[in-house]
mmCIF file as gemmi writes it, N, C-alpha and C atoms, coordinates in Angstrom:
data_model
loop_
_atom_site.group_PDB
_atom_site.id
_atom_site.type_symbol
_atom_site.label_atom_id
_atom_site.label_alt_id
_atom_site.label_comp_id
_atom_site.label_asym_id
_atom_site.label_entity_id
_atom_site.label_seq_id
_atom_site.pdbx_PDB_ins_code
_atom_site.Cartn_x
_atom_site.Cartn_y
_atom_site.Cartn_z
_atom_site.occupancy
_atom_site.B_iso_or_equiv
_atom_site.pdbx_formal_charge
_atom_site.auth_seq_id
_atom_site.auth_asym_id
_atom_site.pdbx_PDB_model_num
ATOM 1 N N . UNK Axp A 1 ? 14.084 34.19 13.843 1 0 ? 1 A 1
ATOM 2 C CA . UNK Axp A 1 ? 15.321 33.512 13.713 1 0 ? 1 A 1
ATOM 3 C C . UNK Axp A 1 ? 15.266 32.257 14.524 1 0 ? 1 A 1
ATOM 4 N N . UNK Axp A 2 ? 14.724 32.254 15.657 1 0 ? 2 A 1
ATOM 5 C CA . UNK Axp A 2 ? 14.732 30.996 16.533 1 0 ? 2 A 1
ATOM 6 C C . UNK Axp A 2 ? 13.987 29.822 15.759 1 0 ? 2 A 1
ATOM 7 N N . UNK Axp A 3 ? 13.285 30.039 14.986 1 0 ? 3 A 1
ATOM 8 C CA . UNK Axp A 3 ? 12.466 29.011 14.177 1 0 ? 3 A 1
ATOM 9 C C . UNK Axp A 3 ? 13.397 28.413 12.966 1 0 ? 3 A 1
ATOM 10 N N . UNK Axp A 4 ? 14.185 29.128 12.549 1 0 ? 4 A 1
ATOM 11 C CA . UNK Axp A 4 ? 15.08 28.704 11.238 1 0 ? 4 A 1
ATOM 12 C C . UNK Axp A 4 ? 15.703 27.395 11.553 1 0 ? 4 A 1
ATOM 13 N N . UNK Axp A 5 ? 16.616 27.16 12.755 1 0 ? 5 A 1
ATOM 14 C CA . UNK Axp A 5 ? 17.036 25.841 12.918 1 0 ? 5 A 1
ATOM 15 C C . UNK Axp A 5 ? 16.002 24.588 13.038 1 0 ? 5 A 1
ATOM 16 N N . UNK Axp A 6 ? 14.931 24.857 13.379 1 0 ? 6 A 1
ATOM 17 C CA . UNK Axp A 6 ? 13.985 23.937 13.641 1 0 ? 6 A 1
ATOM 18 C C . UNK Axp A 6 ? 13.388 23.6 12.198 1 0 ? 6 A 1
ATOM 19 N N . UNK Axp A 7 ? 13.25 24.57 11.237 1 0 ? 7 A 1
ATOM 20 C CA . UNK Axp A 7 ? 12.791 24.326 9.778 1 0 ? 7 A 1
ATOM 21 C C . UNK Axp A 7 ? 13.903 23.621 9.124 1 0 ? 7 A 1
ATOM 22 N N . UNK Axp A 8 ? 14.915 23.893 9.177 1 0 ? 8 A 1
ATOM 23 C CA . UNK Axp A 8 ? 16.206 23.078 8.657 1 0 ? 8 A 1
ATOM 24 C C . UNK Axp A 8 ? 16.099 21.766 8.96 1 0 ? 8 A 1
ATOM 25 N N . UNK Axp A 9 ? 16.017 21.259 10.381 1 0 ? 9 A 1
ATOM 26 C CA . UNK Axp A 9 ? 15.968 20.121 10.786 1 0 ? 9 A 1
ATOM 27 C C . UNK Axp A 9 ? 14.709 19.333 10.188 1 0 ? 9 A 1
ATOM 28 N N . UNK Axp A 10 ? 13.684 19.894 10.118 1 0 ? 10 A 1
ATOM 29 C CA . UNK Axp A 10 ? 12.467 19.31 9.129 1 0 ? 10 A 1
ATOM 30 C C . UNK Axp A 10 ? 12.899 19.025 7.878 1 0 ? 10 A 1
ATOM 31 N N . UNK Axp A 11 ? 13.753 19.886 7.337 1 0 ? 11 A 1
ATOM 32 C CA . UNK Axp A 11 ? 13.762 19.57 5.803 1 0 ? 11 A 1
ATOM 33 C C . UNK Axp A 11 ? 14.651 18.32 5.74 1 0 ? 11 A 1
ATOM 34 N N . UNK Axp A 12 ? 15.719 18.477 6.613 1 0 ? 12 A 1
ATOM 35 C CA . UNK Axp A 12 ? 16.686 17.437 6.676 1 0 ? 12 A 1
ATOM 36 C C . UNK Axp A 12 ? 16.015 15.874 6.931 1 0 ? 12 A 1
ATOM 37 N N . UNK Axp A 13 ? 15.141 15.895 7.78 1 0 ? 13 A 1
ATOM 38 C CA . UNK Axp A 13 ? 14.543 14.711 8.172 1 0 ? 13 A 1
ATOM 39 C C . UNK Axp A 13 ? 13.548 14.156 6.944 1 0 ? 13 A 1
ATOM 40 N N . UNK Axp A 14 ? 12.907 15.093 6.281 1 0 ? 14 A 1
ATOM 41 C CA . UNK Axp A 14 ? 12.238 14.7 4.999 1 0 ? 14 A 1
ATOM 42 C C . UNK Axp A 14 ? 12.915 14.15 3.963 1 0 ? 14 A 1
ATOM 43 N N . UNK Axp A 15 ? 14.335 14.858 3.761 1 0 ? 15 A 1
ATOM 44 C CA . UNK Axp A 15 ? 15.187 13.926 2.883 1 0 ? 15 A 1
ATOM 45 C C . UNK Axp A 15 ? 15.631 12.751 3.216 1 0 ? 15 A 1
ATOM 46 N N . UNK Axp A 16 ? 15.983 12.533 4.524 1 0 ? 16 A 1
ATOM 47 C CA . UNK Axp A 16 ? 16.204 11.568 5.013 1 0 ? 16 A 1
ATOM 48 C C . UNK Axp A 16 ? 15.33 10.035 4.811 1 0 ? 16 A 1
ATOM 49 N N . UNK Axp A 17 ? 14.161 10.738 5.092 1 0 ? 17 A 1
ATOM 50 C CA . UNK Axp A 17 ? 13.059 9.662 5.081 1 0 ? 17 A 1
ATOM 51 C C . UNK Axp A 17 ? 12.87 9.283 3.363 1 0 ? 17 A 1
ATOM 52 N N . UNK Axp A 18 ? 12.99 10.194 2.529 1 0 ? 18 A 1
ATOM 53 C CA . UNK Axp A 18 ? 12.873 10.016 1.289 1 0 ? 18 A 1
ATOM 54 C C . UNK Axp A 18 ? 14.042 8.864 0.876 1 0 ? 18 A 1
ATOM 55 N N . UNK Axp A 19 ? 15.148 9.197 1.266 1 0 ? 19 A 1
ATOM 56 C CA . UNK Axp A 19 ? 16.282 8.419 0.912 1 0 ? 19 A 1
ATOM 57 C C . UNK Axp A 19 ? 16.276 7.209 1.64 1 0 ? 19 A 1
ATOM 58 N N . UNK Axp A 20 ? 15.555 7.083 2.776 1 0 ? 20 A 1
ATOM 59 C CA . UNK Axp A 20 ? 15.516 5.685 3.243 1 0 ? 20 A 1
ATOM 60 C C . UNK Axp A 20 ? 14.289 4.665 2.683 1 0 ? 20 A 1
ATOM 61 N N . UNK Axp A 21 ? 13.267 5.561 2.012 1 0 ? 21 A 1
ATOM 62 C CA . UNK Axp A 21 ? 12.543 4.708 1.376 1 0 ? 21 A 1
ATOM 63 C C . UNK Axp A 21 ? 13.023 4.292 0.087 1 0 ? 21 A 1
ATOM 64 N N . UNK Axp A 22 ? 13.604 5.054 -0.532 1 0 ? 22 A 1
ATOM 65 C CA . UNK Axp A 22 ? 14.345 4.527 -1.839 1 0 ? 22 A 1
ATOM 66 C C . UNK Axp A 22 ? 15.354 3.638 -1.53 1 0 ? 22 A 1
ATOM 67 N N . UNK Axp A 23 ? 16.131 3.794 -0.573 1 0 ? 23 A 1
ATOM 68 C CA . UNK Axp A 23 ? 17.378 2.768 -0.258 1 0 ? 23 A 1
ATOM 69 C C . UNK Axp A 23 ? 16.553 1.394 0.172 1 0 ? 23 A 1
ATOM 70 N N . UNK Axp A 24 ? 15.503 1.469 0.906 1 0 ? 24 A 1
ATOM 71 C CA . UNK Axp A 24 ? 14.634 0.245 1.265 1 0 ? 24 A 1
ATOM 72 C C . UNK Axp A 24 ? 14.241 -0.603 -0.072 1 0 ? 24 A 1
ATOM 73 N N . UNK Axp A 25 ? 13.966 0.174 -1.253 1 0 ? 25 A 1
ATOM 74 C CA . UNK Axp A 25 ? 13.492 -0.382 -2.415 1 0 ? 25 A 1
ATOM 75 C C . UNK Axp A 25 ? 14.604 -1.192 -2.928 1 0 ? 25 A 1
ATOM 76 N N . UNK Axp A 26 ? 15.742 -0.523 -3.006 1 0 ? 26 A 1
ATOM 77 C CA . UNK Axp A 26 ? 17.09 -0.761 -3.637 1 0 ? 26 A 1
ATOM 78 C C . UNK Axp A 26 ? 17.474 -2.017 -2.917 1 0 ? 26 A 1
ATOM 79 N N . UNK Axp A 27 ? 17.597 -2.041 -1.632 1 0 ? 27 A 1
ATOM 80 C CA . UNK Axp A 27 ? 18.064 -3.137 -0.691 1 0 ? 27 A 1
ATOM 81 C C . UNK Axp A 27 ? 17.221 -4.417 -1.025 1 0 ? 27 A 1
ATOM 82 N N . UNK Axp A 28 ? 15.759 -4.231 -1.074 1 0 ? 28 A 1
ATOM 83 C CA . UNK Axp A 28 ? 14.756 -5.181 -1.411 1 0 ? 28 A 1
ATOM 84 C C . UNK Axp A 28 ? 15.108 -5.876 -2.605 1 0 ? 28 A 1
ATOM 85 N N . UNK Axp A 29 ? 15.342 -5.141 -3.723 1 0 ? 29 A 1
ATOM 86 C CA . UNK Axp A 29 ? 15.628 -5.667 -5.106 1 0 ? 29 A 1
ATOM 87 C C . UNK Axp A 29 ? 16.978 -6.496 -5.115 1 0 ? 29 A 1
ATOM 88 N N . UNK Axp A 30 ? 17.833 -6.092 -4.315 1 0 ? 30 A 1
ATOM 89 C CA . UNK Axp A 30 ? 19.075 -7.002 -4.297 1 0 ? 30 A 1
ATOM 90 C C . UNK Axp A 30 ? 18.837 -8.109 -3.562 1 0 ? 30 A 1
ATOM 91 N N . UNK Axp A 31 ? 18.091 -8.083 -2.449 1 0 ? 31 A 1
ATOM 92 C CA . UNK Axp A 31 ? 17.722 -9.272 -1.61 1 0 ? 31 A 1
ATOM 93 C C . UNK Axp A 31 ? 17.04 -10.25 -2.571 1 0 ? 31 A 1
ATOM 94 N N . UNK Axp A 32 ? 16.081 -9.722 -3.261 1 0 ? 32 A 1
ATOM 95 C CA . UNK Axp A 32 ? 15.29 -10.663 -4.204 1 0 ? 32 A 1
ATOM 96 C C . UNK Axp A 32 ? 16.018 -11.199 -5.24 1 0 ? 32 A 1
ATOM 97 N N . UNK Axp A 33 ? 17.087 -10.613 -5.782 1 0 ? 33 A 1
ATOM 98 C CA . UNK Axp A 33 ? 17.872 -11.157 -6.59 1 0 ? 33 A 1
ATOM 99 C C . UNK Axp A 33 ? 18.995 -12.316 -6.164 1 0 ? 33 A 1
ATOM 100 N N . UNK Axp A 34 ? 19.461 -11.623 -4.994 1 0 ? 34 A 1
ATOM 101 C CA . UNK Axp A 34 ? 20.11 -12.742 -4.082 1 0 ? 34 A 1
ATOM 102 C C . UNK Axp A 34 ? 19.323 -14.004 -3.824 1 0 ? 34 A 1
ATOM 103 N N . UNK Axp A 35 ? 18.233 -13.949 -3.496 1 0 ? 35 A 1
ATOM 104 C CA . UNK Axp A 35 ? 17.275 -15.129 -3.272 1 0 ? 35 A 1
ATOM 105 C C . UNK Axp A 35 ? 17.083 -15.799 -4.308 1 0 ? 35 A 1
ATOM 106 N N . UNK Axp A 36 ? 16.949 -15.312 -5.493 1 0 ? 36 A 1
ATOM 107 C CA . UNK Axp A 36 ? 16.702 -16.098 -6.664 1 0 ? 36 A 1
ATOM 108 C C . UNK Axp A 36 ? 17.787 -16.779 -7.145 1 0 ? 36 A 1
ATOM 109 N N . UNK Axp A 37 ? 19.226 -16.149 -7.025 1 0 ? 37 A 1
ATOM 110 C CA . UNK Axp A 37 ? 20.296 -16.752 -7.378 1 0 ? 37 A 1
ATOM 111 C C . UNK Axp A 37 ? 20.806 -17.948 -6.447 1 0 ? 37 A 1
ATOM 112 N N . UNK Axp A 38 ? 20.556 -17.667 -5.135 1 0 ? 38 A 1
ATOM 113 C CA . UNK Axp A 38 ? 20.891 -18.882 -4.421 1 0 ? 38 A 1
ATOM 114 C C . UNK Axp A 38 ? 19.862 -20.028 -3.906 1 0 ? 38 A 1
ATOM 115 N N . UNK Axp A 39 ? 18.601 -19.791 -4.677 1 0 ? 39 A 1
ATOM 116 C CA . UNK Axp A 39 ? 17.464 -20.528 -4.548 1 0 ? 39 A 1
ATOM 117 C C . UNK Axp A 39 ? 17.038 -20.634 -3.24 1 0 ? 39 A 1
ATOM 118 N N . UNK Axp A 40 ? 16.993 -19.541 -2.597 1 0 ? 40 A 1
ATOM 119 C CA . UNK Axp A 40 ? 16.446 -19.276 -1.19 1 0 ? 40 A 1
ATOM 120 C C . UNK Axp A 40 ? 15.327 -18.526 -1.125 1 0 ? 40 A 1
ATOM 121 N N . UNK Axp A 41 ? 14.014 -19.326 -1.187 1 0 ? 41 A 1
ATOM 122 C CA . UNK Axp A 41 ? 12.935 -18.643 -1.189 1 0 ? 41 A 1
ATOM 123 C C . UNK Axp A 41 ? 12.483 -17.495 0.073 1 0 ? 41 A 1
ATOM 124 N N . UNK Axp A 42 ? 13.128 -17.874 1.246 1 0 ? 42 A 1
ATOM 125 C CA . UNK Axp A 42 ? 12.991 -16.771 2.236 1 0 ? 42 A 1
ATOM 126 C C . UNK Axp A 42 ? 13.53 -15.35 2.05 1 0 ? 42 A 1
ATOM 127 N N . UNK Axp A 43 ? 14.864 -15.551 1.276 1 0 ? 43 A 1
ATOM 128 C CA . UNK Axp A 43 ? 15.458 -14.34 1.143 1 0 ? 43 A 1
ATOM 129 C C . UNK Axp A 43 ? 14.824 -13.645 -0.012 1 0 ? 43 A 1
ATOM 130 N N . UNK Axp A 44 ? 14.199 -14.399 -0.87 1 0 ? 44 A 1
ATOM 131 C CA . UNK Axp A 44 ? 13.576 -13.646 -2.027 1 0 ? 44 A 1
ATOM 132 C C . UNK Axp A 44 ? 12.098 -12.915 -1.54 1 0 ? 44 A 1
ATOM 133 N N . UNK Axp A 45 ? 11.53 -13.673 -0.566 1 0 ? 45 A 1
ATOM 134 C CA . UNK Axp A 45 ? 10.346 -13.083 -0.124 1 0 ? 45 A 1
ATOM 135 C C . UNK Axp A 45 ? 10.695 -11.967 0.876 1 0 ? 45 A 1
ATOM 136 N N . UNK Axp A 46 ? 11.718 -12.126 1.552 1 0 ? 46 A 1
ATOM 137 C CA . UNK Axp A 46 ? 11.982 -10.921 2.475 1 0 ? 46 A 1
ATOM 138 C C . UNK Axp A 46 ? 12.357 -9.549 1.454 1 0 ? 46 A 1
ATOM 139 N N . UNK Axp A 47 ? 13.049 -9.957 0.428 1 0 ? 47 A 1
ATOM 140 C CA . UNK Axp A 47 ? 13.505 -8.748 -0.698 1 0 ? 47 A 1
ATOM 141 C C . UNK Axp A 47 ? 12.256 -8.327 -1.163 1 0 ? 47 A 1
ATOM 142 N N . UNK Axp A 48 ? 11.308 -8.922 -1.596 1 0 ? 48 A 1
ATOM 143 C CA . UNK Axp A 48 ? 9.929 -8.518 -2.055 1 0 ? 48 A 1
ATOM 144 C C . UNK Axp A 48 ? 9.073 -7.743 -1.075 1 0 ? 48 A 1
ATOM 145 N N . UNK Axp A 49 ? 9.184 -8.072 0.199 1 0 ? 49 A 1
ATOM 146 C CA . UNK Axp A 49 ? 8.522 -7.2 1.026 1 0 ? 49 A 1
ATOM 147 C C . UNK Axp A 49 ? 9.261 -5.976 1.381 1 0 ? 49 A 1
ATOM 148 N N . UNK Axp A 50 ? 10.594 -5.961 1.572 1 0 ? 50 A 1
ATOM 149 C CA . UNK Axp A 50 ? 11.341 -4.87 1.552 1 0 ? 50 A 1
ATOM 150 C C . UNK Axp A 50 ? 11.072 -3.638 0.482 1 0 ? 50 A 1
ATOM 151 N N . UNK Axp A 51 ? 10.874 -4.145 -0.803 1 0 ? 51 A 1
ATOM 152 C CA . UNK Axp A 51 ? 10.596 -3.399 -1.951 1 0 ? 51 A 1
ATOM 153 C C . UNK Axp A 51 ? 9.39 -2.712 -1.641 1 0 ? 51 A 1
ATOM 154 N N . UNK Axp A 52 ? 8.061 -3.708 -1.224 1 0 ? 52 A 1
ATOM 155 C CA . UNK Axp A 52 ? 6.96 -3.159 -1.195 1 0 ? 52 A 1
ATOM 156 C C . UNK Axp A 52 ? 6.817 -2.031 0.311 1 0 ? 52 A 1
ATOM 157 N N . UNK Axp A 53 ? 7.48 -2.302 1.2 1 0 ? 53 A 1
ATOM 158 C CA . UNK Axp A 53 ? 7.722 -1.484 2.23 1 0 ? 53 A 1
ATOM 159 C C . UNK Axp A 53 ? 8.127 -0.012 1.909 1 0 ? 53 A 1
ATOM 160 N N . UNK Axp A 54 ? 9.421 -0.194 1.131 1 0 ? 54 A 1
ATOM 161 C CA . UNK Axp A 54 ? 9.706 0.921 0.651 1 0 ? 54 A 1
ATOM 162 C C . UNK Axp A 54 ? 9.017 1.845 -0.261 1 0 ? 54 A 1
ATOM 163 N N . UNK Axp A 55 ? 8.165 1.166 -1.211 1 0 ? 55 A 1
ATOM 164 C CA . UNK Axp A 55 ? 7.157 1.791 -2.06 1 0 ? 55 A 1
ATOM 165 C C . UNK Axp A 55 ? 6.155 2.554 -1.221 1 0 ? 55 A 1
ATOM 166 N N . UNK Axp A 56 ? 5.603 1.812 -0.094 1 0 ? 56 A 1
ATOM 167 C CA . UNK Axp A 56 ? 4.761 2.489 0.731 1 0 ? 56 A 1
ATOM 168 C C . UNK Axp A 56 ? 5.189 3.798 1.634 1 0 ? 56 A 1
ATOM 169 N N . UNK Axp A 57 ? 6.548 3.622 2.06 1 0 ? 57 A 1
ATOM 170 C CA . UNK Axp A 57 ? 7.037 4.52 2.744 1 0 ? 57 A 1
ATOM 171 C C . UNK Axp A 57 ? 7.073 6.091 1.707 1 0 ? 57 A 1
ATOM 172 N N . UNK Axp A 58 ? 7.518 5.734 0.444 1 0 ? 58 A 1
ATOM 173 C CA . UNK Axp A 58 ? 7.892 6.726 -0.44 1 0 ? 58 A 1
ATOM 174 C C . UNK Axp A 58 ? 6.377 7.497 -0.506 1 0 ? 58 A 1
ATOM 175 N N . UNK Axp A 59 ? 5.438 6.581 -0.775 1 0 ? 59 A 1
ATOM 176 C CA . UNK Axp A 59 ? 4.004 7.008 -0.94 1 0 ? 59 A 1
ATOM 177 C C . UNK Axp A 59 ? 3.506 7.794 0.091 1 0 ? 59 A 1
ATOM 178 N N . UNK Axp A 60 ? 3.799 7.494 1.304 1 0 ? 60 A 1
ATOM 179 C CA . UNK Axp A 60 ? 3.276 8.118 2.556 1 0 ? 60 A 1
ATOM 180 C C . UNK Axp A 60 ? 3.938 9.548 2.618 1 0 ? 60 A 1
ATOM 181 N N . UNK Axp A 61 ? 5.384 9.435 2.504 1 0 ? 61 A 1
ATOM 182 C CA . UNK Axp A 61 ? 6.05 10.775 2.371 1 0 ? 61 A 1
ATOM 183 C C . UNK Axp A 61 ? 5.452 11.569 1.453 1 0 ? 61 A 1
ATOM 184 N N . UNK Axp A 62 ? 5.262 11.081 0.381 1 0 ? 62 A 1
ATOM 185 C CA . UNK Axp A 62 ? 4.76 12.108 -0.79 1 0 ? 62 A 1
ATOM 186 C C . UNK Axp A 62 ? 3.117 12.715 -0.393 1 0 ? 62 A 1
ATOM 187 N N . UNK Axp A 63 ? 2.527 11.91 0.116 1 0 ? 63 A 1
ATOM 188 C CA . UNK Axp A 63 ? 1.134 12.386 0.697 1 0 ? 63 A 1
ATOM 189 C C . UNK Axp A 63 ? 1.308 13.369 1.763 1 0 ? 63 A 1
ATOM 190 N N . UNK Axp A 64 ? 2.222 13.159 2.742 1 0 ? 64 A 1
ATOM 191 C CA . UNK Axp A 64 ? 2.621 14.036 3.892 1 0 ? 64 A 1
ATOM 192 C C . UNK Axp A 64 ? 2.815 15.305 3.327 1 0 ? 64 A 1
ATOM 193 N N . UNK Axp A 65 ? 3.794 15.429 2.408 1 0 ? 65 A 1
ATOM 194 C CA . UNK Axp A 65 ? 4.182 16.649 1.912 1 0 ? 65 A 1
ATOM 195 C C . UNK Axp A 65 ? 3.095 17.378 1.147 1 0 ? 65 A 1
ATOM 196 N N . UNK Axp A 66 ? 2.459 16.646 0.523 1 0 ? 66 A 1
ATOM 197 C CA . UNK Axp A 66 ? 1.252 17.394 -0.225 1 0 ? 66 A 1
ATOM 198 C C . UNK Axp A 66 ? 0.257 17.841 0.862 1 0 ? 66 A 1
ATOM 199 N N . UNK Axp A 67 ? -0.006 17.254 1.9 1 0 ? 67 A 1
ATOM 200 C CA . UNK Axp A 67 ? -1.026 17.693 2.969 1 0 ? 67 A 1
ATOM 201 C C . UNK Axp A 67 ? -0.299 18.886 3.449 1 0 ? 67 A 1
ATOM 202 N N . UNK Axp A 68 ? 1.075 18.832 3.851 1 0 ? 68 A 1
ATOM 203 C CA . UNK Axp A 68 ? 1.732 20.132 4.428 1 0 ? 68 A 1
ATOM 204 C C . UNK Axp A 68 ? 1.52 21.303 3.694 1 0 ? 68 A 1
ATOM 205 N N . UNK Axp A 69 ? 1.858 21.225 2.213 1 0 ? 69 A 1
ATOM 206 C CA . UNK Axp A 69 ? 1.545 22.161 1.175 1 0 ? 69 A 1
ATOM 207 C C . UNK Axp A 69 ? 0.214 22.918 1.294 1 0 ? 69 A 1
ATOM 208 N N . UNK Axp A 70 ? -0.709 22.115 1.27 1 0 ? 70 A 1
ATOM 209 C CA . UNK Axp A 70 ? -2.326 22.377 1.204 1 0 ? 70 A 1
ATOM 210 C C . UNK Axp A 70 ? -2.392 23.163 2.866 1 0 ? 70 A 1
ATOM 211 N N . UNK Axp A 71 ? -1.927 22.66 3.824 1 0 ? 71 A 1
ATOM 212 C CA . UNK Axp A 71 ? -1.933 23.394 5.023 1 0 ? 71 A 1
ATOM 213 C C . UNK Axp A 71 ? -1.444 24.603 4.969 1 0 ? 71 A 1
ATOM 214 N N . UNK Axp A 72 ? -0.475 24.782 4.365 1 0 ? 72 A 1
ATOM 215 C CA . UNK Axp A 72 ? 0.343 26.053 4.331 1 0 ? 72 A 1
ATOM 216 C C . UNK Axp A 72 ? -0.194 27.273 3.345 1 0 ? 72 A 1
ATOM 217 N N . UNK Axp A 73 ? -1.237 26.613 2.43 1 0 ? 73 A 1
ATOM 218 C CA . UNK Axp A 73 ? -1.879 27.805 1.762 1 0 ? 73 A 1
ATOM 219 C C . UNK Axp A 73 ? -2.967 28.388 2.272 1 0 ? 73 A 1
């Protein structure tokens, strides 16, 4: 029973990591569009970077989940 709260915290942090990766992609897309609309290449480039970072975070999280599942088997 003592381990149950710890497991719940791990699940919550995993969910927040997924959300933050997806949120970073969304914010990056919005920044990219904003940069195009205002003709600001720096904002557009920053948005493209945020999209890429968000995708990498999602990929890393998926790989970690897969590794954890394989370790539990």
